[in-house]
GURO-260579 format. One record per residue: residue number from 1; residue in three letters; y, z, x of N, C-alpha, C in turn. Coordinates in nm, 2 decimals, m for minus. Example, Ala and Ser with C-alpha at 12.3 -4.5 7.8 and 13.67 -1.06 7.14 Angstrom:
2
{k:1	r:ALA	nY:m0.57	nZ:0.78	nX:1.32	caY:m0.45	caZ:0.78	caX:1.23	cY:m0.33	cZ:0.78	cX:1.32}
{k:2	r:SER	nY:m0.22	nZ:0.71	nX:1.28	caY:m0.11	caZ:0.71	caX:1.37	cY:0.00	cZ:0.79	cX:1.29}
END
This chain:
141
{k:1	r:MET	nY:4.54	nZ:m1.71	nX:m2.73	caY:4.50	caZ:m1.62	caX:m2.64	cY:4.38	cZ:m1.67	cX:m2.55}
{k:2	r:LYS	nY:4.30	nZ:m1.74	nX:m2.62	caY:4.19	caZ:m1.79	caX:m2.54	cY:4.24	cZ:m1.88	cX:m2.43}
{k:3	r:LYS	nY:4.35	nZ:m1.95	nX:m2.45	caY:4.40	caZ:m2.03	caX:m2.35	cY:4.45	cZ:m1.95	cX:m2.23}
{k:4	r:ARG	nY:4.51	nZ:m1.84	nX:m2.27	caY:4.56	caZ:m1.75	caX:m2.16	cY:4.44	cZ:m1.69	cX:m2.08}
{k:5	r:LEU	nY:4.34	nZ:m1.66	nX:m2.15	caY:4.23	caZ:m1.60	caX:m2.08	cY:4.16	cZ:m1.71	cX:m1.99}
{k:6	r:GLU	nY:4.16	nZ:m1.83	nX:m2.04	caY:4.10	caZ:m1.93	caX:m1.96	cY:4.18	cZ:m1.96	cX:m1.84}
{k:7	r:LYS	nY:4.32	nZ:m1.95	nX:m1.86	caY:4.40	caZ:m1.97	caX:m1.75	cY:4.39	cZ:m1.86	cX:m1.65}
{k:8	r:ASN	nY:4.37	nZ:m1.74	nX:m1.70	caY:4.35	caZ:m1.63	caX:m1.61	cY:4.22	cZ:m1.64	cX:m1.54}
{k:9	r:LYS	nY:4.12	nZ:m1.69	nX:m1.60	caY:3.99	caZ:m1.71	caX:m1.54	cY:4.00	cZ:m1.80	cX:m1.42}
{k:10	r:TYR	nY:4.07	nZ:m1.92	nX:m1.45	caY:4.09	caZ:m2.01	caX:m1.34	cY:4.18	cZ:m1.96	cX:m1.23}
{k:11	r:SER	nY:4.28	nZ:m1.88	nX:m1.27	caY:4.36	caZ:m1.83	caX:m1.17	cY:4.29	cZ:m1.73	cX:m1.08}
{k:12	r:ARG	nY:4.20	nZ:m1.65	nX:m1.15	caY:4.12	caZ:m1.55	caX:m1.08	cY:4.02	cZ:m1.62	cX:m0.99}
{k:13	r:ASN	nY:3.96	nZ:m1.72	nX:m1.04	caY:3.87	caZ:m1.80	caX:m0.96	cY:3.94	cZ:m1.87	cX:m0.84}
{k:14	r:SER	nY:4.06	nZ:m1.92	nX:m0.87	caY:4.13	caZ:m1.98	caX:m0.76	cY:4.17	cZ:m1.88	cX:m0.66}
{k:15	r:ARG	nY:4.20	nZ:m1.76	nX:m0.70	caY:4.24	caZ:m1.65	caX:m0.60	cY:4.12	cZ:m1.62	cX:m0.52}
{k:16	r:LYS	nY:4.00	nZ:m1.61	nX:m0.58	caY:3.88	caZ:m1.58	caX:m0.51	cY:3.84	cZ:m1.70	cX:m0.41}
{k:17	r:ALA	nY:3.87	nZ:m1.82	nX:m0.45	caY:3.84	caZ:m1.93	caX:m0.37	cY:3.93	cZ:m1.96	cX:m0.26}
{k:18	r:LEU	nY:4.05	nZ:m1.90	nX:m0.26	caY:4.15	caZ:m1.92	caX:m0.16	cY:4.10	cZ:m1.88	cX:m0.02}
{k:19	r:PRO	nY:4.04	nZ:m1.77	nX:0.01	caY:3.99	caZ:m1.74	caX:0.14	cY:3.89	cZ:m1.84	cX:0.19}
{k:20	r:ALA	nY:3.80	nZ:m1.89	nX:0.11	caY:3.71	caZ:m1.99	caX:0.15	cY:3.78	cZ:m2.12	cX:0.18}
{k:21	r:GLU	nY:3.88	nZ:m2.16	nX:0.11	caY:3.95	caZ:m2.28	caX:0.14	cY:4.03	cZ:m2.26	cX:0.27}
{k:22	r:LYS	nY:4.08	nZ:m2.14	nX:0.29	caY:4.15	caZ:m2.12	caX:0.42	cY:4.06	cZ:m2.13	cX:0.54}
{k:23	r:LYS	nY:3.94	nZ:m2.09	nX:0.52	caY:3.84	caZ:m2.10	caX:0.63	cY:3.81	cZ:m2.25	cX:0.66}
{k:24	r:GLU	nY:3.80	nZ:m2.33	nX:0.55	caY:3.77	caZ:m2.47	caX:0.56	cY:3.89	cZ:m2.54	cX:0.62}
{k:25	r:GLN	nY:4.01	nZ:m2.50	nX:0.58	caY:4.13	caZ:m2.56	caX:0.64	cY:4.15	cZ:m2.52	cX:0.78}
{k:26	r:LYS	nY:4.12	nZ:m2.40	nX:0.82	caY:4.12	caZ:m2.36	caX:0.96	cY:4.02	cZ:m2.44	cX:1.04}
{k:27	r:GLN	nY:3.90	nZ:m2.46	nX:0.99	caY:3.80	caZ:m2.54	caX:1.06	cY:3.85	cZ:m2.69	cX:1.07}
{k:28	r:ASN	nY:3.91	nZ:m2.74	nX:0.96	caY:3.96	caZ:m2.87	caX:0.97	cY:4.07	cZ:m2.89	cX:1.06}
{k:29	r:ASN	nY:4.16	nZ:m2.79	nX:1.06	caY:4.27	caZ:m2.79	caX:1.16	cY:4.23	cZ:m2.78	cX:1.30}
{k:30	r:SER	nY:4.13	nZ:m2.69	nX:1.33	caY:4.08	caZ:m2.68	caX:1.47	cY:4.01	cZ:m2.80	cX:1.51}
{k:31	r:SER	nY:3.93	nZ:m2.86	nX:1.42	caY:3.86	caZ:m2.98	caX:1.46	cY:3.95	cZ:m3.10	cX:1.48}
{k:32	r:SER	nY:4.05	nZ:m3.11	nX:1.39	caY:4.15	caZ:m3.22	caX:1.40	cY:4.24	cZ:m3.20	cX:1.52}
{k:33	r:GLY	nY:4.27	nZ:m3.07	nX:1.56	caY:4.35	caZ:m3.04	caX:1.68	cY:4.27	cZ:m3.08	cX:1.80}
{k:34	r:PHE	nY:4.14	nZ:m3.05	nX:1.80	caY:4.06	caZ:m3.09	caX:1.92	cY:4.05	cZ:m3.24	cX:1.93}
{k:35	r:TYR	nY:4.04	nZ:m3.31	nX:1.82	caY:4.03	caZ:m3.45	caX:1.81	cY:4.16	cZ:m3.51	cX:1.87}
{k:36	r:TYR	nY:4.28	nZ:m3.46	nX:1.82	caY:4.40	caZ:m3.52	caX:1.87	cY:4.43	cZ:m3.48	cX:2.02}
{k:37	r:SER	nY:4.38	nZ:m3.37	nX:2.06	caY:4.40	caZ:m3.33	caX:2.20	cY:4.31	cZ:m3.43	cX:2.29}
{k:38	r:PHE	nY:4.19	nZ:m3.45	nX:2.24	caY:4.10	caZ:m3.54	caX:2.31	cY:4.16	cZ:m3.68	cX:2.32}
{k:39	r:LEU	nY:4.21	nZ:m3.73	nX:2.21	caY:4.28	caZ:m3.86	caX:2.21	cY:4.40	cZ:m3.87	cX:2.30}
{k:40	r:THR	nY:4.48	nZ:m3.76	nX:2.30	caY:4.59	caZ:m3.76	caX:2.39	cY:4.55	cZ:m3.76	cX:2.54}
{k:41	r:ILE	nY:4.45	nZ:m3.69	nX:2.57	caY:4.40	caZ:m3.69	caX:2.71	cY:4.35	cZ:m3.83	cX:2.75}
{k:42	r:VAL	nY:4.27	nZ:m3.89	nX:2.66	caY:4.22	caZ:m4.03	caX:2.68	cY:4.33	cZ:m4.13	cX:2.70}
{k:43	r:LEU	nY:4.43	nZ:m4.12	nX:2.61	caY:4.55	caZ:m4.21	caX:2.62	cY:4.63	cZ:m4.19	cX:2.75}
{k:44	r:LEU	nY:4.64	nZ:m4.06	nX:2.79	caY:4.71	caZ:m4.04	caX:2.92	cY:4.63	cZ:m4.09	cX:3.04}
{k:45	r:LEU	nY:4.50	nZ:m4.08	nX:3.04	caY:4.42	caZ:m4.14	caX:3.14	cY:4.43	cZ:m4.29	cX:3.15}
{k:46	r:CYS	nY:4.44	nZ:m4.35	nX:3.03	caY:4.45	caZ:m4.50	caX:3.02	cY:4.59	cZ:m4.54	cX:3.07}
{k:47	r:LEU	nY:4.69	nZ:m4.46	nX:3.04	caY:4.83	caZ:m4.49	caX:3.09	cY:4.84	cZ:m4.48	cX:3.24}
{k:48	r:ILE	nY:4.77	nZ:m4.37	nX:3.30	caY:4.77	caZ:m4.36	caX:3.44	cY:4.70	cZ:m4.47	cX:3.51}
{k:49	r:GLN	nY:4.58	nZ:m4.52	nX:3.45	caY:4.51	caZ:m4.63	caX:3.51	cY:4.59	cZ:m4.76	cX:3.50}
{k:50	r:ILE	nY:4.66	nZ:m4.78	nX:3.39	caY:4.74	caZ:m4.90	caX:3.38	cY:4.85	cZ:m4.90	cX:3.48}
{k:51	r:THR	nY:4.92	nZ:m4.78	nX:3.50	caY:5.02	caZ:m4.77	caX:3.60	cY:4.97	cZ:m4.80	cX:3.74}
{k:52	r:ILE	nY:4.86	nZ:m4.74	nX:3.78	caY:4.80	caZ:m4.76	caX:3.91	cY:4.77	cZ:m4.91	cX:3.93}
{k:53	r:SER	nY:4.71	nZ:m4.97	nX:3.83	caY:4.67	caZ:m5.11	caX:3.84	cY:4.80	cZ:m5.20	cX:3.86}
{k:54	r:ALA	nY:4.90	nZ:m5.17	nX:3.79	caY:5.03	caZ:m5.24	caX:3.80	cY:5.09	cZ:m5.23	cX:3.94}
{k:55	r:VAL	nY:5.09	nZ:m5.11	nX:3.99	caY:5.14	caZ:m5.09	caX:4.13	cY:5.06	cZ:m5.17	cX:4.23}
{k:56	r:LEU	nY:4.93	nZ:m5.16	nX:4.22	caY:4.84	caZ:m5.23	caX:4.31	cY:4.86	cZ:m5.38	cX:4.30}
{k:57	r:ASN	nY:4.87	nZ:m5.43	nX:4.18	caY:4.89	caZ:m5.58	caX:4.16	cY:5.02	cZ:m5.62	cX:4.22}
{k:58	r:ILE	nY:5.13	nZ:m5.54	nX:4.20	caY:5.26	caZ:m5.58	caX:4.26	cY:5.25	cZ:m5.58	cX:4.41}
{k:59	r:SER	nY:5.18	nZ:m5.48	nX:4.47	caY:5.17	caZ:m5.48	caX:4.61	cY:5.09	cZ:m5.60	cX:4.66}
{k:60	r:LYS	nY:4.99	nZ:m5.64	nX:4.59	caY:4.91	caZ:m5.76	caX:4.63	cY:4.99	cZ:m5.89	cX:4.62}
{k:61	r:ILE	nY:5.07	nZ:m5.89	nX:4.51	caY:5.16	caZ:m6.01	caX:4.50	cY:5.26	cZ:m6.02	cX:4.62}
{k:62	r:ILE	nY:5.31	nZ:m5.91	nX:4.66	caY:5.41	caZ:m5.91	caX:4.77	cY:5.34	cZ:m5.95	cX:4.90}
{k:63	r:SER	nY:5.22	nZ:m5.90	nX:4.92	caY:5.15	caZ:m5.93	caX:5.05	cY:5.10	cZ:m6.08	cX:5.04}
{k:64	r:TYR	nY:5.06	nZ:m6.13	nX:4.93	caY:5.02	caZ:m6.27	caX:4.92	cY:5.14	cZ:m6.36	cX:4.94}
{k:65	r:ASN	nY:5.25	nZ:m6.33	nX:4.89	caY:5.37	caZ:m6.41	caX:4.91	cY:5.41	cZ:m6.41	cX:5.05}
{k:66	r:ALA	nY:5.39	nZ:m6.30	nX:5.12	caY:5.42	caZ:m6.30	caX:5.27	cY:5.32	cZ:m6.39	cX:5.34}
{k:67	r:LYS	nY:5.20	nZ:m6.38	nX:5.30	caY:5.10	caZ:m6.47	caX:5.37	cY:5.12	cZ:m6.62	cX:5.34}
{k:68	r:ILE	nY:5.17	nZ:m6.65	nX:5.22	caY:5.20	caZ:m6.79	caX:5.18	cY:5.31	cZ:m6.84	cX:5.27}
{k:69	r:ILE	nY:5.42	nZ:m6.75	nX:5.29	caY:5.53	caZ:m6.79	caX:5.37	cY:5.48	cZ:m6.82	cX:5.51}
{k:70	r:GLN	nY:5.40	nZ:m6.73	nX:5.56	caY:5.35	caZ:m6.74	caX:5.70	cY:5.27	cZ:m6.87	cX:5.72}
{k:71	r:ILE	nY:5.18	nZ:m6.90	nX:5.62	caY:5.10	caZ:m7.02	caX:5.63	cY:5.19	cZ:m7.14	cX:5.62}
{k:72	r:ARG	nY:5.29	nZ:m7.14	nX:5.53	caY:5.38	caZ:m7.26	caX:5.52	cY:5.45	cZ:m7.28	cX:5.65}
{k:73	r:ASN	nY:5.50	nZ:m7.17	nX:5.72	caY:5.56	caZ:m7.19	caX:5.85	cY:5.47	cZ:m7.24	cX:5.95}
{k:74	r:THR	nY:5.34	nZ:m7.20	nX:5.95	caY:5.24	caZ:m7.25	caX:6.05	cY:5.22	cZ:m7.40	cX:6.02}
{k:75	r:ARG	nY:5.21	nZ:m7.43	nX:5.89	caY:5.19	caZ:m7.57	caX:5.85	cY:5.30	cZ:m7.66	cX:5.90}
{k:76	r:ASP	nY:5.43	nZ:m7.61	nX:5.87	caY:5.54	caZ:m7.69	caX:5.92	cY:5.55	cZ:m7.71	cX:6.07}
{k:77	r:ALA	nY:5.51	nZ:m7.60	nX:6.14	caY:5.51	caZ:m7.61	caX:6.29	cY:5.40	cZ:m7.71	cX:6.33}
{k:78	r:ALA	nY:5.28	nZ:m7.71	nX:6.26	caY:5.17	caZ:m7.80	caX:6.30	cY:5.21	cZ:m7.95	cX:6.27}
{k:79	r:LEU	nY:5.29	nZ:m7.97	nX:6.15	caY:5.33	caZ:m8.10	caX:6.12	cY:5.43	cZ:m8.15	cX:6.22}
{k:80	r:ALA	nY:5.52	nZ:m8.06	nX:6.27	caY:5.62	caZ:m8.10	caX:6.37	cY:5.55	cZ:m8.14	cX:6.50}
{k:81	r:LEU	nY:5.45	nZ:m8.06	nX:6.54	caY:5.37	caZ:m8.09	caX:6.66	cY:5.30	cZ:m8.22	cX:6.65}
{k:82	r:ASN	nY:5.24	nZ:m8.25	nX:6.53	caY:5.17	caZ:m8.37	caX:6.51	cY:5.27	cZ:m8.49	cX:6.52}
{k:83	r:GLU	nY:5.39	nZ:m8.48	nX:6.47	caY:5.49	caZ:m8.59	caX:6.48	cY:5.52	cZ:m8.61	cX:6.63}
{k:84	r:GLN	nY:5.54	nZ:m8.50	nX:6.70	caY:5.57	caZ:m8.51	caX:6.84	cY:5.46	cZ:m8.58	cX:6.92}
{k:85	r:LEU	nY:5.34	nZ:m8.54	nX:6.89	caY:5.22	caZ:m8.60	caX:6.96	cY:5.21	cZ:m8.75	cX:6.92}
{k:86	r:LYS	nY:5.24	nZ:m8.78	nX:6.80	caY:5.24	caZ:m8.93	caX:6.76	cY:5.34	cZ:m9.00	cX:6.84}
{k:87	r:ASP	nY:5.46	nZ:m8.94	nX:6.85	caY:5.57	caZ:m9.01	caX:6.93	cY:5.53	cZ:m9.02	cX:7.07}
{k:88	r:ASN	nY:5.46	nZ:m8.92	nX:7.13	caY:5.42	caZ:m8.93	caX:7.27	cY:5.31	cZ:m9.04	cX:7.28}
{k:89	r:ILE	nY:5.22	nZ:m9.05	nX:7.19	caY:5.12	caZ:m9.15	caX:7.20	cY:5.18	cZ:m9.29	cX:7.19}
{k:90	r:LYS	nY:5.28	nZ:m9.31	nX:7.11	caY:5.35	caZ:m9.44	caX:7.10	cY:5.43	cZ:m9.46	cX:7.23}
{k:91	r:ASN	nY:5.49	nZ:m9.36	nX:7.29	caY:5.57	caZ:m9.38	caX:7.41	cY:5.48	cZ:m9.41	cX:7.53}
{k:92	r:PHE	nY:5.36	nZ:m9.34	nX:7.54	caY:5.28	caZ:m9.35	caX:7.66	cY:5.18	cZ:m9.47	cX:7.64}
{k:93	r:SER	nY:5.18	nZ:m9.53	nX:7.53	caY:5.08	caZ:m9.64	caX:7.52	cY:5.14	cZ:m9.77	cX:7.58}
{k:94	r:ASN	nY:5.27	nZ:m9.78	nX:7.61	caY:5.32	caZ:m9.89	caX:7.68	cY:5.34	cZ:m9.87	cX:7.83}
{k:95	r:ALA	nY:5.37	nZ:m9.97	nX:7.90	caY:5.38	caZ:m9.96	caX:8.05	cY:5.49	cZ:m9.87	cX:8.10}
{k:96	r:THR	nY:5.60	nZ:m9.87	nX:8.04	caY:5.71	caZ:m9.78	caX:8.08	cY:5.67	cZ:m9.64	cX:8.07}
{k:97	r:GLY	nY:5.60	nZ:m9.60	nX:7.96	caY:5.56	caZ:m9.46	caX:7.94	cY:5.46	cZ:m9.42	cX:8.05}
{k:98	r:LEU	nY:5.37	nZ:m9.51	nX:8.08	caY:5.28	caZ:m9.48	caX:8.19	cY:5.34	cZ:m9.46	cX:8.32}
{k:99	r:GLU	nY:5.45	nZ:m9.54	nX:8.35	caY:5.52	caZ:m9.53	caX:8.47	cY:5.59	cZ:m9.40	cX:8.48}
{k:100	r:ALA	nY:5.65	nZ:m9.36	nX:8.37	caY:5.72	caZ:m9.23	caX:8.36	cY:5.62	cZ:m9.11	cX:8.39}
{k:101	r:ILE	nY:5.50	nZ:m9.12	nX:8.34	caY:5.40	caZ:m9.01	caX:8.37	cY:5.37	cZ:m9.02	cX:8.51}
{k:102	r:ALA	nY:5.34	nZ:m9.13	nX:8.57	caY:5.30	caZ:m9.14	caX:8.71	cY:5.41	cZ:m9.09	cX:8.80}
{k:103	r:ARG	nY:5.54	nZ:m9.12	nX:8.77	caY:5.65	caZ:m9.09	caX:8.85	cY:5.67	cZ:m8.93	cX:8.84}
{k:104	r:ASN	nY:5.68	nZ:m8.88	nX:8.72	caY:5.71	caZ:m8.74	caX:8.71	cY:5.60	cZ:m8.64	cX:8.73}
{k:105	r:ASN	nY:5.48	nZ:m8.67	nX:8.69	caY:5.37	caZ:m8.57	caX:8.70	cY:5.29	cZ:m8.60	cX:8.82}
{k:106	r:LEU	nY:5.26	nZ:m8.72	nX:8.85	caY:5.17	caZ:m8.75	caX:8.96	cY:5.24	cZ:m8.78	cX:9.10}
{k:107	r:LYS	nY:5.37	nZ:m8.78	nX:9.09	caY:5.46	caZ:m8.81	caX:9.21	cY:5.42	cZ:m8.94	cX:9.28}
{k:108	r:MET	nY:5.41	nZ:m9.04	nX:9.19	caY:5.38	caZ:m9.18	caX:9.24	cY:5.51	cZ:m9.26	cX:9.22}
{k:109	r:SER	nY:5.51	nZ:m9.37	nX:9.29	caY:5.63	caZ:m9.47	caX:9.28	cY:5.57	cZ:m9.61	cX:9.28}
{k:110	r:SER	nY:5.65	nZ:m9.70	nX:9.23	caY:5.61	caZ:m9.84	caX:9.23	cY:5.64	cZ:m9.90	cX:9.37}
{k:111	r:GLU	nY:5.61	nZ:m10.03	nX:9.39	caY:5.62	caZ:m10.09	caX:9.52	cY:5.76	cZ:m10.09	cX:9.57}
{k:112	r:ASP	nY:5.85	nZ:m10.11	nX:9.48	caY:5.99	caZ:m10.13	caX:9.52	cY:6.07	cZ:m10.00	cX:9.53}
{k:113	r:GLU	nY:6.01	nZ:m9.89	nX:9.49	caY:6.08	caZ:m9.76	caX:9.48	cY:6.04	cZ:m9.67	cX:9.60}
{k:114	r:VAL	nY:6.14	nZ:m9.58	nX:9.63	caY:6.11	caZ:m9.48	caX:9.73	cY:6.11	cZ:m9.35	cX:9.66}
{k:115	r:LEU	nY:6.01	nZ:m9.27	nX:9.68	caY:6.00	caZ:m9.14	caX:9.61	cY:6.06	cZ:m9.03	cX:9.70}
{k:116	r:VAL	nY:6.16	nZ:m8.96	nX:9.64	caY:6.23	caZ:m8.85	caX:9.71	cY:6.20	cZ:m8.72	cX:9.63}
{k:117	r:ILE	nY:6.14	nZ:m8.62	nX:9.69	caY:6.11	caZ:m8.50	caX:9.63	cY:6.20	cZ:m8.39	cX:9.69}
{k:118	r:ILE	nY:6.27	nZ:m8.32	nX:9.60	caY:6.36	caZ:m8.22	caX:9.64	cY:6.30	cZ:m8.09	cX:9.60}
{k:119	r:ASN	nY:6.27	nZ:m8.00	nX:9.70	caY:6.22	caZ:m7.87	caX:9.66	cY:6.33	cZ:m7.78	cX:9.63}
{k:120	r:SER	nY:6.30	nZ:m7.69	nX:9.54	caY:6.41	caZ:m7.59	caX:9.50	cY:6.42	cZ:m7.48	cX:9.61}
{k:121	r:ALA	nY:6.53	nZ:m7.41	nX:9.61	caY:6.56	caZ:m7.32	caX:9.71	cY:6.46	cZ:m7.20	cX:9.71}
{k:122	r:GLN	nY:6.43	nZ:m7.15	nX:9.59	caY:6.34	caZ:m7.04	caX:9.57	cY:6.21	cZ:m7.09	cX:9.50}
{k:123	r:GLU	nY:6.10	nZ:m7.05	nX:9.56	caY:5.97	caZ:m7.08	caX:9.50	cY:5.93	cZ:m6.96	cX:9.41}
{k:124	r:PRO	nY:5.87	nZ:m6.98	nX:9.31	caY:5.82	caZ:m6.87	caX:9.23	cY:5.72	cZ:m6.79	cX:9.30}
{k:125	r:GLU	nY:5.72	nZ:m6.66	nX:9.27	caY:5.63	caZ:m6.56	caX:9.34	cY:5.48	cZ:m6.60	cX:9.34}
{k:126	r:GLU	nY:5.44	nZ:m6.65	nX:9.23	caY:5.30	caZ:m6.69	caX:9.21	cY:5.26	cZ:m6.80	cX:9.31}
{k:127	r:GLU	nY:5.35	nZ:m6.90	nX:9.33	caY:5.32	caZ:m7.01	caX:9.43	cY:5.32	cZ:m6.95	cX:9.57}
{k:128	r:LYS	nY:5.41	nZ:m6.86	nX:9.60	caY:5.41	caZ:m6.80	caX:9.74	cY:5.28	cZ:m6.73	cX:9.76}
{k:129	r:ASN	nY:5.24	nZ:m6.65	nX:9.66	caY:5.11	caZ:m6.57	caX:9.68	cY:4.99	cZ:m6.66	cX:9.70}
{k:130	r:GLU	nY:4.99	nZ:m6.77	nX:9.62	caY:4.88	caZ:m6.86	caX:9.63	cY:4.88	cZ:m6.93	cX:9.77}
{k:131	r:LYS	nY:5.00	nZ:m6.97	nX:9.82	caY:5.00	caZ:m7.03	caX:9.95	cY:4.96	cZ:m6.94	cX:10.06}
{k:132	r:ASN	nY:5.01	nZ:m6.81	nX:10.05	caY:4.97	caZ:m6.71	caX:10.15	cY:4.82	cZ:m6.68	cX:10.15}
{k:133	r:LYS	nY:4.76	nZ:m6.68	nX:10.03	caY:4.62	caZ:m6.66	caX:10.02	cY:4.55	cZ:m6.78	cX:10.09}
{k:134	r:PHE	nY:4.59	nZ:m6.90	nX:10.06	caY:4.53	caZ:m7.02	caX:10.11	cY:4.54	cZ:m7.02	cX:10.26}
{k:135	r:ILE	nY:4.66	nZ:m6.99	nX:10.31	caY:4.69	caZ:m6.99	caX:10.46	cY:4.60	cZ:m6.88	cX:10.52}
{k:136	r:GLY	nY:4.59	nZ:m6.77	nX:10.46	caY:4.51	caZ:m6.66	caX:10.51	cY:4.37	cZ:m6.70	cX:10.52}
{k:137	r:LEU	nY:4.32	nZ:m6.77	nX:10.43	caY:4.18	caZ:m6.82	caX:10.43	cY:4.16	cZ:m6.92	cX:10.54}
{k:138	r:ILE	nY:4.26	nZ:m7.00	nX:10.56	caY:4.24	caZ:m7.10	caX:10.67	cY:4.25	cZ:m7.04	cX:10.81}
{k:139	r:LYS	nY:4.34	nZ:m6.94	nX:10.83	caY:4.35	caZ:m6.87	caX:10.96	cY:4.22	cZ:m6.79	cX:10.98}
{k:140	r:HIS	nY:4.17	nZ:m6.73	nX:10.88	caY:4.05	caZ:m6.65	caX:10.90	cY:3.93	cZ:m6.72	cX:10.94}
{k:141	r:ASP	nY:3.92	nZ:m6.84	nX:10.90	caY:3.80	caZ:m6.92	caX:10.93	cY:3.82	cZ:m6.97	cX:11.07}
END
């Protein structure tokens, strides 16, 4: 019987302790709920930050690749121009190249040649305006 009484004592004590334990469990549940909510919010903010950073980095990669392509095209055009200028230097460094420049650009001819200049039927508008301005100035004076 003593054992039964002892069991009843513990069971009574445990029944009395139940409301106190419930309060502690509620406090633990509420504090752990707040903790998990806080961690969830922090993780969501980190996920948003990672997503924004990834999008910005991808857009930067695309723009940098476009700039690289543009710079390569500019470099290729500059190399082609350099080759053309080197060829021009080689061509104009000899006597026949100089004669070609004198004949075409300076309207000169050698001693045995006769220079014939054929004017085109229509002159560009800019040349007509310049000639008319020059003639107007001469007549005005």
